[in-house]
N, C-alpha and C positions, 0 to 999 in steps of 0.2 A: 383357849379358844372358846367363844361363846356361840351357842346355837340360838335360834329364834325363840326356843322355849326356855332359854336361860340356863341350859345344862352345860356342863364342862366336858372336855375331852382331853385325854392326856396327849402330850406332845413330846416327841423324842427331842431332847435338848440338843443333841449333836446334829441331827438332820433338820430340825425345825418343822417336821411333818407329823401329822397325827399318827399315833401308833396303832390305833384301831382296837386296842385291847380293853378300853373302857367304853361301855355303851353310852350313847348320847341319849339323854332323857329316858334311860332304862330300856332302850331298844338297841338291837345290834346295829353296828354302823352299816350304812349303805355305800357300797363301793361301785364305781362305774364299771360297766362291762365293755369289753372290746367289741365294737360293732363290725368293723372291717379293717383290713389293711388296704391302703390306697397307693397305687402306683402312678407316678407321673410318667407319661409316655407321649411321644409325638404321633403315634398311630393307635388311638383308642380301640377302634374296631378290631384290628389285627391282634393286639395283645390280649384283649378280652376273649376273643375267640380261641387263641392259643391255649389259655388256661382253662377255658370252658371244656375244650376237647381233651386236654391233658388229664383233667380231674374227673370228667364225666359229670360236671355240674350243669346248672341251668341258669338262664338269666332271671334276675329278680323281677317281679312284676313292675312294669313301667320303666325298666332300665335296660332293655334289650335293643336289638337292631331297629325296631320300629318306633322307638321313642324319639321325640322331636330333638333331643339333645344327644343322640346316639354317637355323634362324632366327637363330642366333648366329654361324655361321662357314661360309663356303664358299670353295672354291678352284676357279678355272678354269685351264686350261692350253692351250698351243698343241697342236693335234693332231699326232700322230706320223705325219705323212703325207708327209714329204720336202719339203713346200713351206714349212714354218715352222721356225725355229731350235728345236732340241730343248731342252726344259726351261724355256721361258718360262711363268711363272705369275703370276697376280694372286689375292690373297686378300681376303676381306671379313669384317670382324668387327663385331659389334654394339657400339654406343656410344649411351648415352642422349642425349648432347648433342654435336652436331657443327655448329658454326656454319658457315653457307654462306659460302664465299669471296666477297669483294666485289672481287676482282682485276679490273681493274688499279687500282682504288681500294685504298689500303693499309690501310683500317680492319680488314679480316679478310684476312690474306695467304693466298695459295694454299698455302703450306707445301711442296707438291710438285706437279708435274704430269707427265703422261706424254706422250711424243712418239711418235706412230705415223707410219710412212712408207708411201707408195705409190710406184709407179714412174712413173706418168703423170698428167697433168692429168685425163684421162678417169676414171682410178681415183679421183682426188681428188673429182671430181664425184659418182661413185657412192657413195663413202664418206660424203660430205656428206649426200646424200639419206638414206642409211641412218641416220646419226647423228641427223638431225632427226626421222625417222620413229620412232626409238626413244625420243625424249624429250630429246635434247641441245638446248642453247640456244647459238646462234651468238654468240660474243663479238666476233670479228674475222674479216673475210673479206679475205684478200689472195691469193685464188686466181689473180689475174691478175699477180702479182709476176713480173717477167721472170727472176729468178735462182732464187728459192725460193718457189714457190706454196705457200701455207699457209692453213689455216683453224683458228681457235682456238675451242673450245667449252667449255661447262660441262656435265658429266654431270647426270643428274636430281637428284643430291644436292648439286650445286654445285662438284664438283672440276673444275678446268680441265684440259683436254687439247688436244693439237694433232695435226692430221693434215697432213703436208706431203709434197711431191714431193721425193724424194731420188734423185739420179742418180749418186752415187758410192758 
C-alpha cells in the first residue's frame, strides 16, 4: 500500500489488511477509534431514556430531548465525572421496522449485544432491579454462577444485553 508521503505499510497476505506492525512514514499507524454503538429503534426517545437511566449517563450536548431531531436521533454518553471511562457513547436512530430479537432462538438473531459490568454481586442485584423497573425483560439469570455471575436481558425494544460481575 502507498501513503501520500510514498511510504509503505506491510499487508497480511492472507487477510489483505494492513498489519499495523510497520510504521507509515516513520510514525505509528493511526487507527480509528470507536465513537459510539448505534441502535436502530422504532422509539428513539424511549430507548435512549431506558439506557440513560440504566447506566446513569447523560445526553450528549445537542443530542437530547430538546434537540430538533430528538425523535429521530439521540446520543447518550458516560458522564465526565472520573468514575466512568471517558468517551463511551450509545446512539439511537429511528427505523420504521426493527424485528425484535428472538435470541436464543435463531429465528431473529441478536445481531449484537452489549456487555455491562459491575464489581460485586450486590451491584448486580441493584442493576437487576433497575433494569426490570425500567422495562427490561430477564432472559437468563445466572447471578449465582460461582465464577461469572451474569444476568441476560432484552431492553424494551428487544435488544439483548448482559450485566455481569467482572473482577479482573
